[in-house]
C-alpha positions in Angstrom: -27.4 4.8 9.2 -23.4 4.6 9.4 -21.5 2.5 11.4 -17.9 3.4 10.0 -15.1 5.2 11.1 -12.7 6.5 8.2 -9.0 6.7 8.5 -7.2 8.6 5.7 -3.2 9.0 6.1 -1.7 12.1 4.4 1.5 14.0 3.9 0.6 17.1 2.0 -2.3 16.0 0.4 -4.2 19.7 -0.2 -4.7 18.7 -3.6 -6.2 15.3 -3.4 -7.7 15.4 0.1 -10.9 17.4 -0.6 -12.2 14.7 -3.1 -11.4 12.0 -1.3 -13.7 13.6 1.9 -16.4 14.3 -0.5 -16.1 10.5 -1.2 -16.8 9.7 2.1 -18.6 12.5 3.6 -21.3 9.6 4.3 -19.1 8.7 7.5 -19.4 11.0 10.9 -16.3 10.0 11.8 -13.6 10.6 9.4 -9.6 10.9 11.0 -7.3 12.5 8.7 -4.0 10.8 10.2 -1.2 13.2 8.8 3.0 12.7 8.7 3.2 16.6 9.6 2.5 18.3 6.6 3.8 21.7 5.6 0.9 22.6 3.0 -3.3 23.0 3.9 -3.9 19.5 4.5 -4.7 20.1 8.0 -6.3 23.2 7.4 -8.4 21.3 4.8 -9.2 18.3 6.9 -10.3 20.6 10.0 -12.5 23.0 7.8 -14.0 19.8 6.5 -15.1 18.7 10.2 -12.5 15.7 9.9 -10.9 14.6 13.4 -6.7 15.3 13.1 -4.4 13.2 14.6 -0.5 14.6 13.7 2.4 11.9 13.9 6.1 12.0 12.5 6.2 9.2 10.0 8.9 6.4 11.0 8.0 3.5 8.6 5.2 1.9 7.1 4.2 -1.1 9.4 5.1 1.0 12.4 2.8 4.3 11.6 -0.1 2.4 10.3 -0.3 0.1 13.5 0.5 3.0 15.6 -2.6 4.7 14.1 -5.3 1.7 14.5 -3.8 1.0 18.1 -4.0 4.5 19.5 -6.7 6.7 17.1 -10.2 6.5 18.7 -12.5 5.8 16.2 -16.2 5.8 17.0 -17.4 2.4 15.1 -15.8 -1.1 15.5 -15.7 -1.3 11.6 -13.1 1.2 10.0 -12.4 1.8 6.4 -8.9 3.3 5.5 -8.0 5.3 2.7 -5.2 7.3 1.1 -6.2 11.1 -0.2 -5.3 9.9 -4.0 -8.7 7.6 -3.4 -12.3 7.9 -3.9 -14.9 5.6 -2.3 -17.7 5.0 -5.5 -21.4 5.3 -4.1 -21.6 1.6 -4.9 -18.9 0.8 -2.6 -20.4 3.0 -0.1 -23.6 1.4 0.3 -22.1 -1.8 0.0 -19.7 -1.2 2.9 -22.2 -0.1 5.4 -24.3 -3.4 4.5 -21.6 -5.6 5.3 -20.6 -3.7 8.4 -24.4 -4.1 9.5 -24.0 -7.7 8.7 -20.5 -9.2 8.5 -21.4 -12.9 9.1 -18.9 -13.7 11.3 -16.0 -11.7 9.0 -13.7 -9.3 10.8 -11.9 -7.6 7.3 -13.2 -7.1 3.6 -11.0 -7.3 0.5 -12.2 -4.7 -1.8 -10.9 -4.0 -5.7 -9.1 -1.3 -6.9 -9.5 0.6 -9.9 -6.3 2.2 -11.3 -6.3 5.0 -13.5 -3.2 6.7 -15.5 -3.8 9.4 -18.3 -7.5 9.5 -18.0 -7.8 5.8 -18.4 -8.7 2.6 -15.9 -6.3 0.4 -16.2 -8.1 -2.6 -15.9 -5.7 -5.1 -17.0 -1.8 -3.7 -16.2 -2.5 -3.8 -12.5 -0.6 -6.2 -10.3 -2.7 -6.6 -7.3 -6.1 -5.1 -7.6 -6.9 -6.1 -4.1 -6.5 -4.8 -1.0 -7.9 -4.9 2.6 -9.5 -1.6 3.6 -12.5 -2.4 5.8 -11.8 -3.9 8.8 -12.2 -4.3 12.6 -8.7 -2.8 13.7 -8.3 -5.1 16.7 -8.5 -8.3 14.3 -5.2 -6.0 11.8 -1.7 -5.3 12.0 1.0 -4.7 9.4 4.8 -5.7 8.8 7.2 -4.7 6.2 8.9 -1.5 6.0 7.4 -0.2 2.8 4.1 -1.9 0.7 3.4 -3.3 3.9 1.4 -7.0 4.4 -2.2 -6.8 5.8 -2.0 -9.5 8.5 -5.6 -10.3 9.8 -6.5 -12.3 12.5 -10.1 -13.9 11.4 -12.1 -14.8 8.1 -12.1 -11.9 5.1 -14.8 -11.5 2.9 -14.8 -10.1 -1.0 -16.9 -7.5 -2.5 -16.9 -6.8 -6.0 -17.4 -3.1 -5.5 -14.3 -0.9 -6.0 -12.5 2.4 -5.0 -10.8 4.7 -7.8 -7.3 5.4 -7.2 -5.4 8.0 -9.0 -1.5 7.2 -8.2 -0.6 9.7 -11.2 -2.6 13.0 -9.8 0.4 14.9 -9.1 2.1 14.0 -12.3 5.2 12.2 -12.9 7.8 13.6 -11.2 6.0 13.3 -8.0 5.4 9.7 -9.1 8.9 9.2 -9.4 10.2 11.1 -6.3 8.1 8.7 -4.3 8.9 5.5 -5.5 12.4 6.7 -5.4 11.5 6.6 -1.7 10.1 3.4 -1.8 12.6 1.8 -3.6 14.9 2.6 -0.6 12.6 1.3 1.8 12.2 -2.1 -0.5 16.0 -2.5 -0.9 16.4 -2.1 2.7 13.5 -4.9 3.9 15.4 -7.3 1.4 18.8 -6.3 2.4 17.1 -6.9 6.2 15.7 -10.3 4.9 18.6 -11.7 3.8 20.5 -10.6 6.7 18.1 -12.4 9.1 18.2 -15.8 6.8 14.7 -15.3 5.8 12.9 -18.6 4.3 10.5 -18.7 1.8 8.4 -21.8 0.8 6.9 -22.2 -2.7 4.4 -24.7 -1.6 3.3 -21.7 0.8 3.5 -19.5 -2.6 1.2 -21.0 -4.6 -1.0 -22.6 -2.5 -1.5 -21.2 1.0 -5.1 -20.6 1.9 -4.1 -17.4 4.0 -3.8 -14.6 1.4 -1.3 -12.7 3.6 1.0 -15.7 3.8 0.9 -16.7 0.5 2.0 -13.1 -0.7 4.8 -12.9 1.5 5.8 -16.2 -0.1 5.4 -14.8 -3.2 7.4 -11.7 -2.5 10.3 -13.7 -1.2 10.4 -15.7 -4.1 10.0 -13.2 -6.1 13.2 -11.3 -5.0 15.3 -14.1 -5.9 14.3 -14.3 -9.5 17.3 -12.9 -11.9 16.1 -10.4 -14.4 13.2 -9.4 -11.7 12.5 -6.0 -13.7 12.0 -7.6 -17.0 10.3 -10.3 -15.2 7.7 -7.8 -14.4 7.4 -6.0 -17.8 6.3 -9.7 -19.2 3.8 -10.0 -16.3 2.1 -6.8 -16.6 2.4 -6.5 -20.5 1.7 -10.0 -21.9 0.6 -12.3 -19.0 -1.7 -10.0 -17.4 -2.5 -8.3 -21.3 -1.5 -4.9 -20.3 -1.1 -4.0 -23.8 -4.9 -4.2 -23.8 -4.8 -1.0 -21.9 -3.6 0.6 -24.6 -0.7 3.4 -24.5 -1.4 3.6 -20.8 -0.9 -0.2 -20.0 2.5 0.0 -22.0 3.4 3.4 -19.9 2.6 1.6 -16.6 4.4 -1.6 -17.6 7.6 0.2 -18.3 7.1 2.8 -15.0 6.9 -1.0 -13.0 10.1 -2.6 -14.3 11.9 0.7 -14.0 10.9 0.7 -10.4 12.0 -2.8 -10.0 15.5 -1.7 -11.5 15.7 1.0 -8.9 14.9 -2.0 -6.0 18.1 -3.8 -7.6 20.2 -1.3 -7.9 19.4 -0.1 -4.7 20.1 -3.5 -3.3 23.3 -4.1 -4.8 24.6 -0.6 -3.6 23.4 -1.4 0.2 25.0 -4.8 -0.1 28.2 -2.9 -1.6 28.6 -0.5 1.4 28.0 -3.2 4.0 31.0 -5.4 3.0 32.9 -2.1 2.4 32.4 -1.5 6.2 32.7 -4.9 7.4 36.2 -5.0 5.7 36.9 -1.9 7.0 36.3 -2.9 10.8 38.3 -6.2 10.0 41.3 -4.2 8.8 40.9 -1.8 12.1 40.6 -5.2 14.3 43.9 -6.4 13.1 46.0 -2.9 13.2 
């Protein structure tokens, strides 16, 4: 018996949404949370029988938090998915068993399997675990992009996985999307620097709270010199991305390019802010 609601975030996902919906058809409470799509995404969702909520996207944490706080889910447990993801039958069974007997936990961390060139990227993926099943009242998101999931309560893990196809729409779409992500990521970095955000190396390495650990790891990572090169070394050699063959090499290079895009955008934003501050200062002296 189903005891889980499903939340799928969409924006022009007519290509990937049908397969995603099929993979969560075991739920009788599927919600498509749409960011004002201009293609057939909404029609596909409604034809499938999903409930559709539409809202203009502002930033990741704000958008996701609004959804959790305002969408009327039928069940206390919610499984969150992107349209380019698929729940395997084994995971679907494990989710329902866990929700029926969570043992005091309020969230479940699930393994993600990314695919490129038709191949599972077994080694090169930087962070293969995601919190996807949870009780909404115990969850909130922080950061403008690549949001950190803050969980108020105990988190369990499952060995079962969902499949992720980030390159399903081709390389042009991947670059367009990550160009936008890089702008948001750079904006977050600049905002953190203006706010004099602190970080603890100890918490980055040893905090028992995985989300706190991730936050401080990111702050440490943003301070590293030659960050794009570091990302490539981490993914291709330390995480053994070379064992994923050509797909592993391609992914490591693409992630390094993405990091360099962020570096360049941060410099651009800081130069622009410096120019504006200088102009304002000169105007004040006149």
